[in-house]
Structure formats: C-alpha cells, structure tokens
C-alpha positions as CSV (number, residue, x, y, z in Angstrom):
1,M,0.0,0.0,0.0
2,K,1.3,3.4,-1.0
3,T,2.3,5.9,1.7
4,D,0.9,9.4,1.8
5,K,4.2,10.7,0.6
6,E,4.2,8.4,-2.5
7,L,0.6,9.3,-3.2
8,F,1.5,13.0,-3.0
9,K,4.4,12.6,-5.4
10,A,2.3,10.7,-7.9
11,S,-0.4,13.3,-7.7
12,E,2.1,16.1,-8.2
13,S,3.7,14.3,-11.2
14,D,0.3,13.8,-12.8
15,S,-0.6,17.4,-12.2
16,T,2.6,18.6,-13.8
17,A,2.1,16.4,-16.8
18,V,-1.5,17.8,-17.3
19,V,-0.3,21.4,-17.0
20,K,2.5,20.7,-19.6
21,Q,0.0,19.1,-22.0
22,K,-2.4,21.9,-21.7
23,K,0.4,24.4,-22.3
24,L,1.5,22.5,-25.4
25,N,-2.1,22.3,-26.7
26,G,-2.6,26.0,-26.2
27,T,0.7,26.8,-28.1
28,I,-0.4,24.6,-31.0
29,I,-3.8,26.3,-31.2
30,Y,-2.1,29.7,-31.0
31,I,0.4,28.9,-33.7
32,S,-2.4,27.6,-36.0
33,L,-4.5,30.7,-35.6
34,L,-2.0,33.4,-36.4
35,P,-1.8,32.8,-40.2
36,F,-5.6,32.7,-40.6
37,L,-6.1,35.8,-38.4
38,S,-3.5,37.6,-40.7
39,V,-5.4,36.6,-43.8
40,L,-8.7,37.6,-42.2
41,T,-7.3,41.0,-41.3
42,I,-6.2,41.5,-45.0
43,L,-9.7,40.5,-46.3
44,L,-11.6,42.7,-43.8
45,T,-9.4,45.8,-44.5
46,G,-9.7,45.1,-48.2
47,L,-13.5,45.2,-47.9
48,I,-13.3,48.5,-45.9
49,T,-11.1,50.1,-48.5
50,N,-12.9,48.6,-51.5
51,T,-9.9,46.8,-52.8
52,D,-10.3,44.6,-55.8
53,M,-11.2,41.1,-54.8
54,L,-8.6,39.4,-57.0
55,D,-5.9,41.7,-55.4
56,M,-7.1,40.8,-52.0
57,I,-6.9,37.1,-52.7
58,K,-3.4,37.5,-54.0
59,I,-2.2,39.5,-51.0
60,G,-4.0,37.1,-48.7
61,I,-2.2,34.0,-50.1
62,M,1.2,35.8,-49.9
63,V,0.4,36.8,-46.3
64,L,-0.6,33.2,-45.5
65,L,2.7,31.9,-46.8
66,V,5.0,34.4,-45.1
67,T,3.2,34.1,-41.8
68,T,3.4,30.3,-42.0
69,G,7.2,30.7,-42.4
70,L,7.2,32.9,-39.3
71,I,5.3,30.3,-37.4
72,F,8.0,27.7,-38.0
73,Y,10.6,29.9,-36.4
74,I,8.2,30.5,-33.4
75,R,7.6,26.8,-33.0
76,I,11.4,26.0,-33.0
77,Q,12.0,28.8,-30.5
78,D,9.3,27.6,-28.1
79,D,11.1,29.2,-25.1
80,I,9.7,32.5,-26.4
81,F,6.4,31.5,-24.8
82,N,8.1,31.6,-21.4
83,I,8.3,35.4,-21.6
84,R,5.6,37.3,-19.9
85,F,2.6,38.1,-22.2
86,S,4.6,36.9,-25.2
87,K,1.5,35.4,-27.0
88,S,-0.5,38.7,-26.7
89,I,2.5,40.8,-27.7
90,I,3.2,38.6,-30.8
91,L,-0.4,38.7,-31.8
92,I,-0.9,42.4,-31.4
93,S,2.6,43.3,-32.9
94,Y,1.8,41.2,-36.0
95,L,-1.8,42.1,-36.7
96,V,-1.9,45.8,-35.9
97,P,0.8,46.8,-38.3
98,I,-1.0,44.8,-41.0
99,L,-4.1,47.0,-40.3
100,L,-2.0,50.1,-40.5
101,I,-0.4,49.1,-43.8
102,M,-3.8,48.3,-45.3
103,L,-5.7,51.4,-44.0
104,L,-3.1,54.2,-44.0
105,I,-2.5,56.4,-47.0
106,N,1.2,56.2,-48.0
107,P,2.3,53.8,-45.3
108,E,5.8,53.8,-46.8
109,V,6.0,57.4,-45.6
110,Y,3.8,57.2,-42.5
111,S,5.8,54.3,-41.1
112,F,3.7,53.7,-37.9
113,W,3.6,50.0,-38.9
114,M,7.3,49.7,-38.0
115,I,6.3,49.5,-34.3
116,G,5.4,45.8,-34.5
117,G,8.8,44.4,-35.3
118,L,10.5,47.0,-33.0
119,L,8.3,46.1,-30.1
120,L,8.9,42.4,-30.5
121,A,12.7,43.0,-30.6
122,M,12.5,45.1,-27.5
123,L,10.3,42.8,-25.4
124,V,10.4,39.3,-26.7
125,D,13.2,38.3,-29.2
126,S,15.3,40.4,-31.5
127,K,15.4,37.7,-34.3
128,L,11.6,37.3,-34.1
129,G,11.3,41.1,-34.3
130,L,13.5,41.2,-37.4
131,L,11.5,38.4,-39.1
132,V,8.2,40.2,-38.3
133,Y,9.5,43.5,-39.6
134,F,10.6,41.7,-42.9
135,N,7.2,40.2,-43.2
136,H,5.5,43.6,-42.8
137,T,7.9,45.1,-45.4
138,F,7.1,42.3,-47.8
139,I,3.3,42.8,-47.3
140,L,3.7,46.5,-47.8
141,S,5.8,46.1,-51.0
142,I,3.4,43.7,-52.7
143,T,0.3,45.7,-51.7
144,F,1.7,49.0,-53.0
145,S,4.2,47.8,-55.6
146,L,7.0,49.8,-54.0
147,R,10.2,50.8,-55.9
148,P,13.3,48.7,-55.2
149,E,15.0,51.7,-53.6
150,T,12.1,52.2,-51.2
151,I,12.2,48.5,-50.2
152,I,16.0,48.7,-49.6
153,H,15.5,51.8,-47.5
154,L,12.9,50.1,-45.3
155,L,14.9,46.9,-44.9
156,I,18.0,48.9,-43.8
157,M,15.9,50.8,-41.3
158,G,14.5,47.5,-40.0
159,V,17.9,46.0,-39.4
160,L,19.0,49.3,-37.6
161,L,15.9,49.4,-35.4
162,V,16.4,45.8,-34.3
163,L,20.1,46.2,-33.7
164,L,19.4,49.3,-31.5
165,S,16.3,47.8,-29.8
166,G,18.1,47.2,-26.6
167,S,19.4,50.7,-26.4
168,L,16.0,52.1,-27.4
169,K,14.4,50.7,-24.2
170,N,17.3,51.8,-22.0
171,K,16.7,55.2,-20.4
172,S,20.4,56.1,-20.4
173,T,20.9,55.3,-24.1
174,V,17.4,55.9,-25.8
175,I,18.2,59.5,-26.8
176,F,21.4,58.5,-28.6
177,A,19.8,55.5,-30.3
178,A,16.8,57.6,-31.4
179,I,19.1,60.2,-32.9
180,I,20.9,57.5,-34.9
181,C,17.7,56.0,-36.2
182,L,16.1,59.3,-37.2
183,S,19.2,60.7,-38.8
184,S,19.8,57.5,-40.7
185,N,16.2,57.5,-42.0
186,I,16.5,61.1,-43.3
187,T,19.9,60.3,-44.9
188,L,18.5,57.2,-46.6
189,S,15.4,59.0,-47.8
190,F,17.6,61.7,-49.3
191,V,19.9,59.3,-51.0
192,M,17.2,57.0,-52.3
193,N,15.3,60.0,-53.8
194,N,18.4,60.9,-55.8
195,F,19.3,63.8,-53.5
196,I,16.1,65.7,-54.5
197,F,15.0,68.5,-52.2
198,E,11.7,69.5,-53.9
199,S,8.8,70.7,-51.7
200,S,6.8,67.4,-52.1
201,A,9.9,65.4,-51.3
202,T,10.6,67.6,-48.2
203,V,7.1,67.0,-47.0
204,N,7.7,63.2,-47.3
205,Y,11.0,63.6,-45.4
206,L,9.3,65.4,-42.5
207,S,6.3,63.0,-42.5
208,S,8.7,60.0,-42.3
209,F,10.8,61.7,-39.6
210,F,7.9,62.4,-37.3
211,S,6.2,59.0,-37.9
212,I,9.3,57.1,-36.9
213,F,9.8,59.5,-34.0
214,A,6.3,58.6,-32.8
215,V,7.1,54.9,-33.3
216,L,10.3,55.2,-31.2
217,L,8.5,57.1,-28.5
218,I,5.5,54.8,-28.3
219,A,7.7,51.7,-28.2
220,F,9.9,53.2,-25.4
221,L,6.8,54.0,-23.3
222,L,5.3,50.6,-23.9
223,S,8.6,48.9,-22.8
224,I,8.5,51.0,-19.5
225,I,4.9,49.9,-18.9
226,Y,5.8,46.3,-19.6
227,D,8.7,46.4,-17.1
228,R,6.5,48.0,-14.4
229,M,3.9,45.3,-15.0
230,G,6.6,42.7,-14.6
231,N,7.7,44.3,-11.3
232,K,4.1,44.2,-10.0
233,D,3.8,40.6,-11.0
234,N,7.0,39.8,-9.0
235,D,5.7,41.6,-6.0
236,A,2.3,39.8,-6.3
237,S,4.1,36.4,-6.5
238,E,6.1,37.1,-3.4
239,H,3.0,38.1,-1.6
240,T,1.2,34.9,-2.8
241,L,4.1,32.9,-1.6
242,S,3.9,34.5,1.9
243,Q,0.2,33.8,2.1
244,A,0.8,30.1,1.0
245,D,3.5,29.7,3.7
246,A,1.1,31.2,6.3
247,E,-1.7,28.8,5.2
248,V,0.7,25.8,5.5
249,L,1.6,26.9,9.0
250,R,-2.0,27.2,10.0
251,Q,-2.7,23.7,8.6
252,D,0.3,22.3,10.3
253,S,-0.8,23.6,13.7
254,T,-3.9,21.4,13.6
255,V,-2.1,18.1,13.1
256,S,-0.6,15.9,15.8
257,M,3.0,16.0,16.9
258,T,3.6,12.7,15.2
259,S,2.4,14.0,11.8
260,I,4.6,17.1,12.2
261,D,7.7,14.9,12.8
262,D,6.8,12.8,9.8
263,Q,6.4,15.8,7.6
264,I,9.7,17.3,8.7
265,E,11.5,14.0,7.9
266,D,9.8,13.9,4.5
267,N,10.8,17.4,3.7
268,Q,14.4,16.7,4.5
269,S,14.6,13.6,2.3
270,S,12.5,14.9,-0.7
271,S,12.8,17.7,-3.1
272,L,11.5,21.1,-1.9
273,D,8.3,22.4,-3.3
274,R,8.7,24.6,-6.4
275,S,7.3,27.7,-4.8
276,I,9.5,27.3,-1.7
277,R,12.6,26.4,-3.7
278,T,12.5,29.6,-5.7
279,S,12.7,31.6,-2.5
280,Y,16.0,33.5,-2.3
281,D,16.1,32.7,1.4
282,I,16.5,29.1,0.4
283,L,18.9,29.8,-2.5
284,L,21.2,32.0,-0.3
285,S,21.2,29.5,2.7
286,E,24.6,28.0,3.5
287,D,22.9,24.6,3.7
288,N,21.4,24.9,0.2
289,E,21.7,21.5,-1.6
290,L,23.3,22.9,-4.7
291,L,25.7,25.1,-2.9
292,L,26.9,22.2,-0.8
293,K,27.4,20.2,-4.1
294,I,29.6,23.0,-5.4
295,K,31.6,22.9,-2.1
296,E,31.9,19.1,-2.4
297,Y,33.1,19.4,-6.0
298,S,35.7,22.0,-5.4
299,D,36.5,24.1,-2.3
300,A,38.2,26.7,-4.6
301,L,35.1,27.0,-6.8
302,Y,32.9,27.3,-3.7
303,K,35.1,30.1,-2.2
304,H,35.1,31.9,-5.5
305,S,31.3,31.7,-5.8
306,I,30.8,33.0,-2.2
307,L,33.2,35.9,-3.0
308,I,31.4,36.8,-6.2
309,G,28.0,36.6,-4.5
310,D,29.1,38.8,-1.6
311,L,30.7,41.4,-3.9
312,S,27.7,41.4,-6.2
313,G,25.2,41.7,-3.4
314,R,26.9,44.6,-1.8
315,A,27.5,46.3,-5.2
316,A,23.8,45.9,-6.0
317,K,22.9,47.5,-2.6
318,I,25.1,50.5,-3.4
319,I,23.0,51.4,-6.5
320,G,19.6,50.3,-5.3
321,A,19.4,47.1,-7.4
322,N,18.1,43.7,-6.3
323,E,20.6,42.6,-3.7
324,A,19.3,39.1,-3.2
325,L,19.2,38.4,-6.9
326,A,22.7,39.7,-7.5
327,R,24.0,37.7,-4.5
328,A,22.4,34.5,-5.7
329,G,23.7,35.2,-9.2
330,G,27.2,35.3,-7.8
331,Y,26.7,32.1,-5.8
332,Y,25.6,30.0,-8.7
333,H,27.2,31.7,-11.8
334,E,29.6,28.8,-12.3
335,A,27.5,26.1,-10.8
336,G,27.5,24.2,-14.1
337,K,31.2,23.4,-13.6
338,I,30.2,20.5,-11.4
339,N,28.5,18.7,-14.3
340,G,30.3,19.5,-17.5
341,K,32.8,21.5,-19.6
342,N,30.2,23.7,-21.1
343,Y,29.4,25.1,-17.7
344,I,26.9,27.7,-18.8
345,E,24.6,25.2,-20.5
346,A,25.1,22.8,-17.6
347,G,24.3,25.5,-15.2
348,L,21.1,26.4,-17.0
349,K,20.1,22.7,-16.8
350,L,20.7,22.7,-13.0
351,A,18.7,26.0,-12.8
352,D,15.8,24.2,-14.4
353,D,16.2,21.2,-12.1
354,Y,16.2,23.4,-9.0
355,Y,13.4,25.8,-10.3
356,F,15.5,28.9,-10.3
357,P,13.6,32.2,-11.0
358,E,13.9,33.4,-14.6
359,D,15.9,36.5,-13.5
360,L,18.5,34.2,-11.9
361,K,18.7,32.0,-15.0
362,S,19.4,35.1,-17.0
363,I,22.4,35.9,-14.8
364,L,23.8,32.3,-15.3
365,R,23.5,32.8,-19.1
366,Q,24.7,36.4,-19.3
367,H,27.5,36.8,-16.8
368,N,30.1,35.6,-19.4
369,I,30.3,38.0,-22.4
370,K,31.4,35.1,-24.7
371,H,27.9,33.7,-24.2
372,D,25.5,36.6,-24.0
373,K,25.3,40.3,-23.1
374,P,23.7,41.3,-19.8
375,T,20.1,42.5,-20.1
376,S,19.7,43.4,-16.4
377,I,21.6,45.4,-13.9
378,E,22.1,42.4,-11.7
379,S,23.6,40.4,-14.6
380,A,26.0,43.3,-15.3
381,I,27.0,43.4,-11.6
382,V,27.8,39.7,-11.5
383,M,29.9,40.0,-14.7
384,I,31.9,42.9,-13.3
385,S,32.4,41.2,-9.9
386,D,33.7,38.1,-11.7
387,N,35.9,40.1,-14.0
388,V,37.4,42.2,-11.3
389,A,38.0,39.4,-8.7
390,S,39.4,36.9,-11.3
391,T,41.7,39.5,-12.9
392,I,43.1,40.8,-9.6
393,E,43.6,37.2,-8.3
394,Y,45.5,36.3,-11.5
395,I,47.7,39.3,-11.3
396,E,48.5,38.7,-7.6
397,K,49.4,35.1,-8.3
398,S,51.6,36.0,-11.4
399,G,53.5,38.7,-9.4
400,E,52.7,41.4,-11.9
401,G,53.2,44.2,-9.4
402,K,53.2,47.0,-11.9
403,F,49.4,46.7,-12.2
404,T,47.6,48.3,-9.3
405,S,44.0,47.3,-8.4
406,D,42.8,50.8,-9.3
407,K,44.3,50.5,-12.7
408,V,42.9,47.0,-13.3
409,I,39.4,48.0,-12.3
410,D,39.6,51.2,-14.4
411,N,40.7,49.2,-17.5
412,I,37.9,46.6,-17.0
413,F,35.2,49.3,-16.7
414,R,36.6,51.3,-19.7
415,M,36.9,48.1,-21.9
416,R,33.3,47.1,-21.1
417,M,32.1,50.7,-21.8
418,D,34.0,50.9,-25.1
419,K,32.6,47.5,-26.3
420,G,29.0,48.4,-25.3
421,T,28.8,45.3,-23.1
422,F,26.3,46.9,-20.8
423,D,24.2,48.8,-23.4
424,D,21.2,46.6,-22.8
425,S,21.6,46.2,-19.0
426,G,19.9,49.3,-17.8
427,L,23.0,50.6,-16.0
428,S,23.0,54.4,-16.0
429,V,26.1,56.6,-16.1
430,K,25.7,57.3,-12.4
431,D,25.4,53.6,-11.6
432,F,28.5,52.9,-13.6
433,K,30.5,55.5,-11.6
434,L,29.2,54.3,-8.2
435,L,30.1,50.7,-9.1
436,K,33.6,51.6,-10.2
437,E,34.2,53.5,-6.9
438,F,32.8,50.6,-4.9
439,Y,35.1,48.0,-6.5
440,Q,38.1,50.3,-6.2
441,N,37.4,50.9,-2.5
442,E,37.0,47.1,-2.0
443,Y,40.4,46.3,-3.5
444,K,42.5,49.2,-2.0
445,S,45.8,48.0,-0.8
C-alpha cells in the first residue's frame, strides 16, 4: 500500500504532466490561428477600402505563406512563450501593423507599422522582431508595388531598429539610439530619392521623420509599462508565496506532533516544493543542496562563488538594485562546472532542475560576455564582480606588481564601456560611476 508521501508525489507528477500538456495544446492552437487571423485581417481591411477582390486574394495568399514561415521559427524557439505576455505581444505586434499598412495612405512614408517588429525585438526576441519586420515590409511592398529603392530603405531601417532595440528601451541610451535611427532615416530618404529636395519630397522627409519618432516614443513608453507590470507581478508572486506559507503553517498547527515529525522528515529527504525552492532565502542559505554540491566538488570554486556573491550583493545595494538576486547570481554563476565542460549550458540545466527564478537563470546565461550580453543590472554586476575578482587574483598570483588594483578596475570598466557590453543592461552613467568606486574601494591595498 502506498504511503501518503508516495501518493502526494504521484499526484504532483500527474498534475505537472497535465499542465505541460495543456500548455502544449494552447501553443499549437495559437500557432495555427496566427496565419488565418492575418489573412482575415487582410480581407476585412480590403473590404473596408474597396480593394479589388482578386488583389485581396493574391495578397491574402502571400500573407498566409510568409506568416506560416514565421510560425515555423516561433515553433522552433518555443522558449519564447516563457516570456511574460509573449503570446499577446506577438499577436498584437503582428496584426496591428497589417491593419496600419492596409488602412493608412502612403504607409511607406507614414511608417507607424514599424512599431510591430521593433516592439517584439525590445520585449520578446530580436530575431523574431526582425522576421516580423521583414514580413510587414514584404506585405507593404506587394500591396503598393514599391520601388526597389524604397524596399531597400525600409529593410535597412528594420535592421537598424532591431540592432538598437536594446538601447531604445534603456533610459540612459534611448536618446542617442533615437538620434541614430532618425538621422539614418533622413539620410537614406535623401539618398534613395536621388538627392532631391523638392517641396513634395521635403514633406515626405518630414512625415517620415515624425512618424518614426512617434514609433520610437510609443515603443519606449510601452517597454516601460511592460517592465513595471513585470515588477508588479513579481511583488504579487512574493505576496502569494507568503500567504501560502502562512496557510501551510495554519494547517500544520492542527495536526498531531507525530504528523509534524513525519512531515519534517519527508521534507528533508525529498525535493523542496517549487514555490519554496525559488525563495531567495533558500537559495542563499549556506545549507542549500546545490551550494553544498559546489563545495563538495571544489573548495576553490565554492570560495570563488561565495566571494562573487558577496561582492555582487553589496554592489547591488550601493545602486539600489536587487541585492538578493545579485548575491544568488554570484553564488551560482559557475554552478554548471560540477556537471560539464560547457558550464553555462550545464548551469542552466541545473537551474531548471532546481526551479530557479527566470531572472536568476538570465544571470547564469549572461555573466560571461562570450555567451550573451547582460540584459539586467544584476547580470552586469555579477559579470563585473567576476571580471574584477578573477583578474586581480590572477595578477597577484603571477606577481605582476606593476598593475595596481585601481588601474585594473579602471581598465575593466573602460573596456566594457567601449565594447558596449552593458548597453542593454539598464545601468546608468551614475550607476557605472558608483560601481567603479565601490570596487576600487574594495580592493584598495
């Protein structure tokens, strides 16, 4: 006869399987709907604008084909659906620009439709944003029979917008990125129009300028709203976790002492519940299972991890970032070394096994510039802590006394700034200066 513990585990496993199956079914339905919704949008807007039926059918078929191609990419990159509101963002960012293309007069000049690809690049996935932008450009070109020069102009702008999408959502770099986009658009318009400065052409230049300016502004504001909604969700989840813990305590108080002892023993021998395991109190505990595995694997790796965690946590506190997240990022940034040579991929696998929060997984993926650029302040802090500590340790062991710690730290910060490593991280110039001073004070002789 099965014990209560075994029955609980079986029930939990069945529930997880059901949830995964429902999620998969929802994704398949969503993927199947997008091409047909796109064609329906074309047909409805064609009826509104009295477009010739044959032309509508031609455009509809082409839209069906390019959207189906896009769906293959989305299906392959199914981790896209782990991003908050990604399904809604993809749907709106794809269909609304099609509406704008079909309903606006001169959409090649009034480029409000560009917001779809840009928004996806900023919030979901840059490659997906570029593909969506190319699809919209294709729809525009076949609908209005654009000149090759105009198509080239639009494609160049699309690549530029996607490349700068990270900077366009960053408060410290948005102005510079916007200036680059707007000046590039005016220059391309002038060149593609054979350097003509007639009154009609000038009107088009200005219309294009202000429409793209509106696109950049709206996308920036929407990204801020999106980030704030994410922060509220995080606060709500923490509140829910606290309520759940309180409910568990209330329930536990009604059972016998024997039941409590049995439950404690079960908790010690089994995996922690997902909601509890994601708690930073658990992740930062010295008795954490994974942290103990790191110590068992290598005492040197364990000491390095604790050092980076301590540095990162205090650095985050200096600039008002998430101290617990940065500290946890330092503790586990090289956890994958206990399982394989490709320690980042191995670390991400461990992160899944231990139900790490998504923000913490990002740090594991982004702390090494060879793998990915930081997209959060905490990821940038862990990268800096690792760079500074490892470099100074190497210099001290090699006996290169001519390099002072101040000089080393100054070089690291300047190199990262010159290479644009932290362009997408959200670090402001003030944060950069405060962090530099913090590390220099930490390593003063």
